[in-house]
N, C-alpha and C positions, 0 to 999 in steps of 0.2 A: 488380449484377455483380461478383463476386469477381475481383480484379486478380493478376495472375499475374507471373514475373520479367522478361517482354518489356515489362509496362507500367510499368517504372522504370528509371532511370538513374541509378549511384552517385555521390554527391558527395564524400563524404568516411568514411574509416574513423575509428569513435568508440571503438570496444574492439576488441582481438586476441581470437582464439578463448580457449577454457577459461577463461573468466571465471565461468562459472556451469557445471550439471551436464551441460548438453547443448551449450554456446552454441560457435559456430564462427565468430564474430564478429557485431560490430554496425555497419552501415552506415547512415550518413544518404543518404536516396535522394530524388530526385525523381520524380514520378508525370507521367505523359503530358499531364496538367491542367495541371502547374506545381506542386503541392502538394507539400510535402516531407513526408517519412514515415520509418520506422525499417525498415532490413530486418535480423530476426534470422536468422543462418544456423545451420544444425544440422548436424552432421558425418554422414557417412553410415551410421553405426553406429546412431545415435539414429534416422534415418530407418529403416531397417529393423527396428528393434525395436518400432517405433510409439511411442517417446517424443514425438518433434514432432507426430504426429497427435493424441495425447492433448492436448498443449497447444493445438494448434490447436483442437480440438475443443471444448475447456474456454471457449477467449476466442471461439469462434464463438457460443457460446449467451446470452452475456453483451451486454448493450446498455443501457448505466448511463454517466451522465455520468462518475462517480469510477472507472472501471475504463477500463484500457488499450483502444481499439477494435481489431479486425482488420479490415484491407482486403483481405487476399486471402493466397494462399500458393501456393507451387511446390515439391514434395518430390520431383522428378526430378533425381536426382544424377547421372545416367549421365555427362552431360557436362563438368559443374563441379566434381565431387566432394563436394557440399552441397545441402541443400533451404532453403527459404527461407519466413520468414514476414514480411508486410508488415503494421505496426501504426501507430498513429497517432504522430506525432512532438510529444513534451512539449518545448516551446522553452525552458521556464525550468528545466529540470535536475531534479536528484535532491535531496531534505532531507539524504542524506549529503554532496553537495558543497556545500548552502548551509550545513549546519552547521560544516561547516569554513571556509567564509568569515567566519562570524560568529565562530569560535575565533581566527583570525587576528587579527581586528579587535578581539577582548576585548570584544564588545558582546553585551548579552544579547537574547536573541530575544523581541520583544513577546508578551505572555501572549495577547492576541486571534487571533496568527497560530498559536499551538499550539492554542487551542481550534479554530481552522478548520481544522487537521490532524485534530483527533479527531472533529470533526462530520462530514467529509465521509468521513474512512476509515470512520466506523459506519454510514455510509448505502451504501458499499462493502460492509463485511461484511454486513449485513443481506440486501442484495441477492443475494450469493451462497449465502446460507443458505435464501431464502424464494422470488428470480424477482419479488421484490417493491419498488419504490421506495417507501420509509417517509418521506421527507421530509415530505410534506403532512400525515400524521397525529402525528409526533413534533412539528411545530411547533404544532399544537393542543392537545398534551399528554396524547395518545392513544397508549400503546405497541402495536407490533405483537403480533398473536397468531398462535399456529402453525395455525390455521384459516384464515389470509388467506395463506397461502402459495400460490403460483401452481401450479394442478393439473399434477400429472406432474412438477413440478421437482426435479431430483437437486441435493440439497445439494452446494455445493462449498468447500472447505477450500483456503486458498492455501498452507500450509505453510513459507514463507519470507518472512515479511513482515519487512523490515528498512528502514533509510533509502534504502538504494540502490535499493530497488523501489518508493519512494514519491516521485510524478514530482510536476511542475507544468507547470499550462499557463494560459495567458489565455484560453482559450475559456471560454465559458459562466460567465464571472464577473460576478457580481451583487453582488461586494462589493470592498472594498479590497485585499483577498488574493487570490492567483492560486487557482485551481481544483486541487484534490490528486486526483491517479490514482492508481491501485494498478496495477500492471504486473509482469509475469514471472511467468508462470503455470506455469513449468518442471517445479516440485514438486507441483504442483497435484493433487488428489485429488476424484474424484467419490464420493458416496454410496455408488453401487455397486461401487466399489473399496475401500472401507473394509476393514481387518482382512486384506488380501491385500499381501503384501509384494512391493515391485517396487524395484528397485537405486536410482532415483533418490528414494527416500524417505530416503536417506543423505546426499542430497546438498544438504539445507537447510544455512543457515550457522548453526552451533552456537552463536554468542555472542549471538544474539536468540532461540534456542529457547526454548521454555517447560519448565520440569521435567520434564514429563511426555513430552517428546520421545523416541522417535519416535512416540509413539502422539497421533496427532493430532486435534483436534476443533475447531468453530468457538470453543469459549474458549480454545483455542492461538494462534489469529489475533488475538483480541483481547489475550491477553499479549503478543505480539511488537508491537503497536501500541502499546501503553502504553511499554513498553521503549523503542521508537525514540523517542516523544515524551519520554520521561524524558532520553535521551541528548542529543536538541537544547535541552533546556533547560539542561541541564549543560553545553553546547558540547563534548561527547564524540561522537567517530564510531565508540567502541565501550563497550560496558557495562562497569562493573566486574565483577572478577570474583567478588566476593562478593555472589551473588544474594540472599542473607536481609538484606543491607544494603540492598538496592536495595528488596524489598518491604517492608520496616520502614519506611523514610524516603525515598519516592522523589526528593523535591527537598531533601532533607537542610535542616537549619537554616539552613545557610550560603548558602544559594541565595535570596537576599533578591531580594524584587520580585515575587513569584508568590503568588497567592491560596491560601490553605488549602483551599479548595474544589477547586482543580486537583490537587492533592497528594492530597486525600483520594480523588477520582475515580481518580488511576493507582495508587493504594494498593489499591484496589477491583479494578481489571482486573490487578493483579501478583500476586494472591493464588495463594499455593503450589495449593491445591485448585482443579480446574477448577469443581466444585460452587459453589465461593465466588465465581466472577465473573460479571458480569451477562451474559448468553446474547445472540448477534448481533443477534436481532428486538427484544429490550428496550434494546440499547444507543443508538439514535439518540434515543429519549425521553429516555433519560438523560442523555444528552451535553448535549441541548439545554436541558433542566430546570436541569442545574448549570452551563452556560455562563452562564444568564439569572442563575443567584444569584451567580457570581462578579463580575458586571457590577455588582450590586449592594453587595457586600462592597468591590470596590475602588473603587466612586463614594463608600461610607463615607470610605474614605482619601484622597479628592480624586485618585485616579490616572487614568489613561486605559488601559483595559483594550484597547481597540482602535487602541493607537499603529499607525499606518503602518510599513511595511517600509522600511529606509533605500534612498535610490537606487542603491546598489551592489550591494544582493543578488542581482539577477539579471542583471548586466553581464557 
């Protein structure tokens, strides 16, 4: 059953309006069953023009551990002046806020954690393109094929991947690191709308956009994912302005402690040409393979690639 506004009680405002393209506020709420959730509010204009419904419809189609789940919606703005969408609460915060914590402490993120982000995000991006969870096949060393796409699935491109839209939750955790969840599909497009201009296509965060923006594809999401991980590895909350420098040497020679395997994969995902980046269906296989190579590489140097996160990381 889809939940509506009457099923939730506001607890705390987490962000004011206009933080995103059609965001009229982010509110922590509690459902009538006692579970906490997030209410994303849409201004009346976004509801009238169909932008709110587009985001809701994208999220309604998705059912994947690494993609934020939709709990319900209520777009009747006549009495309160806004529409609402209710989604899973990722209680461990975002990659953006976590990177800020590590930067303030002057502590490097564990390489194993960066691989976990890449792994979970690769599964999310593959699902958006195929409608299929590629985890099992990737672990077996078998890449996903186009022929394995879910019948009738319309490909989804996020178009605004950045650390602030990469979240963490303890739900579904089967490792020492939290589950990574991709959220905020306000700029998302589906296969049927590619090539058709809509105002919100200009609402993406330009600093994390790929070189080809605003001409987006699944390869664009791969670029922005790598750039987000690159920034976190360097304890930066925004990228260097020199994109060529980033693509040439993603982890820089003075960023000690990370494997060459990780740097090489990021470099491949950050290539200028979309044709030279791995595609979303191949990415889970590639990340799983290279992640295991890095464990061997770090083992030879007697390092711990899966060092746990410090206790203060999610306080």
